[in-house]
N, C-alpha and C positions, 0 to 999 in steps of 0.2 A: 441505321445501325442501332444496336440495342440501347447504348447510353443516350443517344440523341433522343429516342423515342421515350426513354425513361424520364428524361428531363421534362418534356412536354406533358407526360402522363401526370408527374407530380404537380406541375403548374396548373394543369387544367382541373384536377379533381381534388387536390388538397388545398383549397382556396384559403384556408385559415393560415397557411404558411406565407407570411408576408414576403420572406426572401424569394420564394419561388414565384410569387405573383410579380414581383419587381423584375425577376429575370425574364419571365414570360413577356412582360410588357416591352422589355428591351429587345428581346429576340424576335418579336413579332412585328418589328418595324420593317416592312418590306422595302427592299432597296428601290430607290428612284431610278427608273430605267431611262437611259439616254435616247433621244429621238434621232432618227436618221437624218442625215444631212439634206436639207430640202433642195440643194443645188442639183440641177439636172445634168449630171455628168456621168460619163462611163467611168466607174472607179478603176478600171484597168488602165486607163489613160490619165488618171488624176495623179496630182502630187500627193505625197504622204500627208502633208499638211491639210490638204482639202478633204481626203478620206477620213482623217482623224477627227474632223469636226462633226460629231453626231448630235450637236445641240448646244445651246448657249448656256444651259444651266450646269455649272461645274460644281455646285455645292454637294452633289451626291458622292463625290470622291471622299472616301474614309481614309484617313492618314494613319499610319501605323505608330507613329511616335507623337508625344507631346511635350510640353515644356517641362514637366516633372518626371520625364522618363529617366530612371536611374541607370540605364544601360548605355554604353558607348557603341555607337553604330560603326561597324567594320565595313559592311557592304549592304546596300539595299537595292535590290533589283526591281525593274518595273513590273508592276502588276495592276490590273484594273480594280475597280472599286469592290469593296466587300458586299456580297450579296447575302440573301436570307432564304435558306432552304425551307424555313418555317415548318409546318407540320407534315414533313415528309422524311423519309429515310434515304434521301437521294444525295447525300454528301459525296459519294463516289463520282457523281456527275458535276456537281458544282465545283469541286476541287480540281478535277482533271480538265473540265472546261477552262477554269482559271489558268491552268498550266499552258493550254493551247493559246489562250489569249496573251499570255506573257511571251509566248514564242513569237507571236505576230509583232509584239513590241520589240523584241530583241532583234528582229529581222527588219525593223523599220518599215513594216507593212501598214501601221496605223493601230489604232485602238478600237477593238470591236467588243460588242456585247453579244456573245453567242448564245443562242437559245439552249438552255439546259433541257427543258421539257420536250424538245423535238427528239433529243437522244433518249431521254427517259421513255418516251412512247415506243421508239423503235426496239429498245432493249426489253420492254414489256412483251412485246410480240415474241421475241427470241426465248424469253423465259417460259412463255406459254407452250411453245413447241417442245422445249426441253422437258417441262413438267409432264405433258401428255406422253412423250415417248418413254418417259421413265415411269409411266403409270402412277403418277402422284408421289413417287418416292424420291423426291428431289427438293431442293430449296426453292420456295417461291415467295418472294416478298419484294420489298422496296430496294433492298440493298445490292450491291455490286462492288466491283473493284476498278481501279483506274484503267486497266486495259480494256474494259468494256467500252469506255468512251472513245478510246483510240480505234478500236475496231469498228464501232458504230459510225464514226465519221468516215473512216475509209470505205465502209460498205454502203451507207445511206446518205452521206454528206452532212451539211450543216446549214443552219439559217440564222439570220439575226434575231435577237430577242424581239424586236419590234414586228417581226413577221409572224412569230409564233411564240407566244409567252406561256401558253398552257394555263391561262386564267381566263375565266368567264367574264363577260362584261360587268364591271362593278366589283369584281373580286379583287381584293388587294393582297392577299396572302395565299400561298400554296397550302393545300390540305388534301392529303391522299389517304387518310385514314379509311374512309368509306370506299374509295377506289380500290385499294388493295383487297379489302374484304370481298367486294363485288366480283373482282376478277378471279380470285381463288374459288369462290363459290361457284361461278360459272364453270371453271375447268373441272372441279370436282363432279359437277353434274354431268359434264360431257363424258367423263370416264365411266359413268354408270352404264353406258351402253357401248358395246362393241359388236361389229367394227365401229370405229368412230365416225360420226356423221361428217361427210366431206365439207359441209358448209359451216362447221363450227367456228372458223376464223372470222366469219362475218358478224356474228353475235358478240364476239370478243372484241373486235375493233369498233363495234358500235358503243360498247361501254367506254372505251378509251376516248372515242370521239365526243361523246357526251360530257365526259369529265374534263378533257384537255383541249377539245377542239380538233377539227379535221386538219391534218398536216397538208401544207401546200406542195403540189407537184411541181409548181414553178412560181416565181415571184418577181417583183420589180424592186431593185435596190439602187439608189442614187441614179434613177433614170435608166437602168440597164436590167434586162430580164436575165434571170438565173434559174436553174434547178438546184436543189440542195447540193448536188454533186459538183456542178460547176462553180458554185459559190465556194465550196471547200477547196477545189483545185485552183481556181483563178485568182480568187481573193485572199483566202487564207493560206495558200500555197501549202496545203496540208499533205504531209507524207507520213504514213504510220511507221515507216522505218526510221524516222527521226527520233524514236523513243526506245528506251531500253528499260525492261523490268528487272528489278533487283531486290534481293532479300539476303538474309543471313541466318542460317540455322545449321546445327550440327549433325542432324540426322539424314542429310544428304551430301553427296560429294560437292566440294567447292569447284567453282568455275564452270559448273554444269547447270542447265535449267531443270526445274522440277515444278510440278503442279502443286502450288501452295495449298495446304490442307486447312481451309477456313470455310465456313458455311456459305458465305456470300461469293465464293468463287464457282458460281453456278456454270460458268463457261469454261472451267478447267484451264485458266490461264496459267502459263509457265513463267517462272522468274529465275533469273540467274542467281546462284547461290554464292556469296562471297564471305570470307572470314569477317568477323564483326568489325575489327579495326579498319579494315579496308573499305567496308561499306560506309562507315562514317567519314573516312577520308575522301571518298568520291563525292559525297554530299558537299563537303567543305569545298572541294576542288571546283565542283560545278557552280556553286554560289559565287566564289571568288572570280570565276570566269565570266560572270554576268548572267548565268542561267538560273532557273528556278527548278524546284524539284516537287514532285507529288509525294505525299506522305501518308501512309496508312497505319494507324496505331491504335493501341488501347487507351482510352480515356476515362475509364470507369474507376480509377483508383483515386486515392485522396490527393495525389500529387498534381492532378490536372484541375486548375482553377481559373476558367475563362473569366469569371467575374472579377478576378484579381489580376488578370493579365499574366499569369505565371504557371509553368508546368515544371515540377522538379520531382526527382526520385528521392524523397526524403528518407533519411535514415529512420528506422522504426522507433529509435528513441526521442525523435524530435516531436515535441508537443505543439500542435497547431492551433490549440484552443486560445481564444483571446486575440486572434489577429496579431501574431508576433511582429515586432518592429521590423526585423530584417526579411519578412516574407516577400514583400514586393521587390527587394533589391537583388534577390537571387543569390545572396551570400549565405544562406542557411546550409547546414551540413546535409550531405547526400550519402546514400549508401554506396558501397563499393559495387562495381558491376564488372562482369566478364561474360564470355560466351556461354559458359556453363550455367551461370545463374539465369541468363536470358532464356536458354533452352529449357531449364526446369520450369520456369514460369509459364512458358508456352505450352509444355506438355501437360502441366496440371491444370491448364485452363484458366490460370490466373490472368495471363496476358491473352487477350482476345481481339478479334477484328471488330473494333467498335466504330471507328470514325476516320474519315479521310479529309486531309487539309492540304495546304499548299505553302511550302516553305520558300520564303522569297529573300531572306537576307541573313546576315551573321551579326552578332552583338557580343560584347563582353560586359560582365558585371564590374563593380568598382574593385573587386579583388582579383580580377583577370579570368574569371570562369567563363567558358564559351557557352553562348546561347544562340539558338536559332530563331529567327523572326518568322512567325507562321501566320498566314492568313486563314481564318476560319470562315464558315458559311452560316453563322448564327445572327448575322446583322451587326448593328452597332452596339456591342456589349462589351463591358469592361474598360479599364482605363486606357487601353491601346486601341480602342474603337473597332473591335472585331478582330484584332490581331492578338497573338499571344506569345510571350517569350519562353521558349522551350530549352531546358538545359541539355547539354550533351549527354549526361547520365539518363535523363528521361528518354531521350531519343534512342539511346543504345539498348535500353531495356524493353521499351514498348513498342518499337517499330515492328510492324507486320510486313510491309512491302513498301517499295518505292518505285517511282518512274522518273528516269533521268533522261534529259535530252542527249542524244548520242554525240552531238557536236561537243558536249562538255567533257566527254570522256577521252582520255589520251589514247594515242595509237597503240601503245604498249599494252595498256589496259584491255582494249578491244581485242588485241591478239590473244590475251589470256582467255577470253571468252569465245575465241575462235570466230570473231565477228570481223568483217571488213569495214 
């Protein structure tokens, strides 16, 4: 997403900026990956406690709270450790993979570290076909939306991180800057000749294989052989119908799905449109019921401060210079918000599709303001170690889309959407 790439561009090329250098150092700490359980067992017949042991090193788990946390925790739902997307625009995959991992925890299936790059590679192939069929007049890049991960697992399956990391031997951090350019240049060259050469896909996948590695057709996990599809079905118990896409805008009818108009929606995913207050209530309802939520939002405004662990929709009159005392407490004044303000900011392109994250809990400030506990994918950064406290006002104004587990939604609400 554009804001993510902007951060890294600043950190890489403006080396005189000490603050950006410090942020880059924090963000580039690649997550320590858990190792597969060495026990030679069929995981389909194992106890959850056995499957859940993916290594003895538990220090890589990044906790969302600390002793100086000024917020009161209302609900914290299970989530896997914070990862680092590093020099890639693949937040859509890291966040939605985290959502699926949390669903495994919710279902008592165990804790899994699912490969993001297996999905990224599969979606890159879909993007290529889309780009060529549209004769180059389509979005091609690293970005995507959460429904792309849901569709990818349903179509191609999933694999553990230890089976396919997308990293070359000795490589510690993901870096897709060159990969994206190489893939697009290749496709643009393919388009120079029509009819298209039938073997174009082989050259394209060779680029992917060189950068990310060859994906496995089958693999062994805990002593049992799987294909990506059987791993998703038998181990993750994955069902794409378990997830509902939701948004809130006034230019489409409520309670009806529409294709959300943002550049990274290359696959034309449809989202159910809700009134703003109802969208926010459904997020709270899901969190209080023990589920987590995928969040797509604008983060390029002055209110999103990962390094300070806070995101608020500050009133324009609020002066943020000098690190105000109340900044980290969440008690500073915020602007008023409603559906009309939200819609205006979306239509004038102030609010854009920047970054996807994973909402895992609810908190309140000392004055009773509601905040959402959000897991980011920039590594161990900020006072909340990769998490950020997002105010209700910020979520209301800056949300582009959400994915909520269907089981977290009430029967009456599903009837409004004409879903069973």
